VMD Tcl script that draws the C-alpha trace (Angstrom):
set ca {
  {8.75 -8.27 -16.02}
  {4.79 -8.46 -15.68}
  {2.61 -7.55 -12.77}
  {2.97 -10.80 -10.66}
  {7.24 -10.14 -10.83}
  {6.76 -6.44 -9.67}
  {4.71 -7.15 -6.83}
  {6.98 -9.91 -5.89}
  {9.69 -6.45 -5.84}
  {7.34 -4.45 -3.58}
  {6.66 -6.80 -1.36}
  {10.24 -8.01 -0.24}
  {10.98 -4.17 0.14}
  {8.32 -3.38 1.70}
  {9.89 -5.06 4.81}
  {12.03 -2.22 7.03}
  {15.10 -4.67 7.41}
  {14.90 -5.91 3.87}
  {14.64 -2.08 2.99}
  {17.70 -1.32 4.98}
  {19.54 -3.78 3.14}
  {18.90 -3.28 -0.11}
  {19.59 0.65 0.14}
  {22.39 -0.74 2.08}
  {24.02 -2.72 -0.69}
  {23.24 -0.26 -3.63}
  {25.43 2.33 -1.36}
  {28.15 -0.93 -1.32}
  {28.03 -1.54 -5.56}
  {29.80 -2.96 -7.20}
  {32.01 -4.34 -4.27}
  {29.29 -6.26 -2.92}
  {28.94 -7.10 1.18}
  {29.21 -10.37 3.12}
  {25.95 -11.30 4.70}
  {28.11 -11.33 8.23}
  {29.28 -7.58 7.36}
  {25.44 -6.94 6.18}
  {23.67 -8.47 9.69}
  {26.81 -6.70 11.81}
  {25.95 -3.14 10.09}
  {21.94 -3.40 10.63}
  {21.96 -4.86 13.85}
  {20.31 -7.99 12.50}
  {21.09 -11.81 13.75}
  {22.53 -13.48 11.07}
  {19.89 -16.15 10.82}
  {17.27 -13.34 10.46}
  {19.59 -11.83 7.40}
  {20.06 -14.84 5.83}
  {15.93 -15.26 5.47}
  {15.68 -11.62 4.72}
  {18.41 -12.21 2.08}
  {16.57 -14.74 0.73}
  {13.31 -13.11 -0.02}
  {15.45 -10.33 -1.69}
  {17.40 -12.54 -3.78}
  {13.82 -14.81 -4.88}
  {12.68 -11.27 -5.93}
  {15.27 -10.71 -8.17}
  {16.39 -7.26 -5.92}
  {20.29 -8.73 -5.12}
  {22.08 -11.63 -6.29}
  {25.36 -13.40 -4.39}
  {28.07 -15.19 -5.65}
  {30.60 -17.51 -2.81}
  {34.08 -16.04 -2.51}
  {35.91 -18.78 0.21}
  {33.74 -18.90 3.37}
  {31.24 -16.14 2.70}
  {28.66 -15.41 0.33}
  {29.31 -11.51 -1.18}
  {25.96 -10.08 -1.67}
  {25.10 -7.22 -4.20}
  {22.01 -5.17 -5.35}
  {20.67 -5.94 -8.23}
  {20.85 -2.50 -10.81}
  {19.80 -4.35 -13.15}
  {16.11 -5.35 -11.39}
  {15.66 -2.23 -10.34}
  {16.07 -0.23 -13.97}
  {13.17 -3.15 -15.40}
  {11.15 -2.46 -12.20}
  {11.70 1.46 -12.76}
  {10.83 0.96 -16.38}
  {7.51 -0.88 -15.66}
  {6.53 1.67 -13.96}
  {7.01 4.79 -16.20}
  {6.49 2.43 -19.17}
  {3.55 3.90 -20.07}
  {4.36 7.74 -18.74}
  {2.17 10.55 -19.57}
  {0.24 9.32 -22.11}
  {2.31 8.56 -24.98}
  {4.31 11.85 -24.37}
  {7.57 10.13 -23.83}
  {9.21 13.89 -23.32}
  {7.12 14.79 -19.85}
  {9.24 11.71 -18.72}
  {12.78 12.87 -19.62}
  {13.34 14.81 -16.67}
  {12.50 11.91 -14.23}
  {14.12 9.39 -16.39}
  {17.62 11.50 -16.26}
  {17.01 11.64 -12.24}
  {17.21 7.62 -12.14}
  {20.54 8.13 -14.33}
  {23.27 9.87 -11.84}
  {25.24 7.42 -9.97}
  {24.18 3.81 -11.90}
  {26.22 2.56 -13.70}
  {25.18 0.72 -16.77}
  {27.73 -1.40 -16.85}
  {29.26 -4.53 -14.76}
  {26.18 -4.70 -12.46}
  {24.16 -7.80 -12.07}
  {20.65 -8.47 -13.69}
}
mol new
graphics top color blue
foreach p $ca { graphics top sphere $p radius 0.5 }
foreach p [lrange $ca 0 end-1] q [lrange $ca 1 end] { graphics top cylinder $p $q radius 0.2 }
display resetview
């Protein structure tokens, strides 16, 4: 991950509906949600949600798969781990033991298997 990737991720999350969408998808891991259901739950028109999901997908924050006539979206927890890792890579001036509490906080509820990258 480089600075541009990080900036694209933050730009995608800097809009309220996209932030809500990502947080909703994190809560529905690992199953994900159909695009129409995301729009319904957030009270957003379908075409507007499609645009937001496109921005999130281009930034790497969500992945999708087709199931019959639906497109199912999932949060890319692997991408979020990369972002957080990038942010704390140089943590604590080379004293990683100082960052251990932060890293431990990030572990609960974040399964390391079966998550899309």
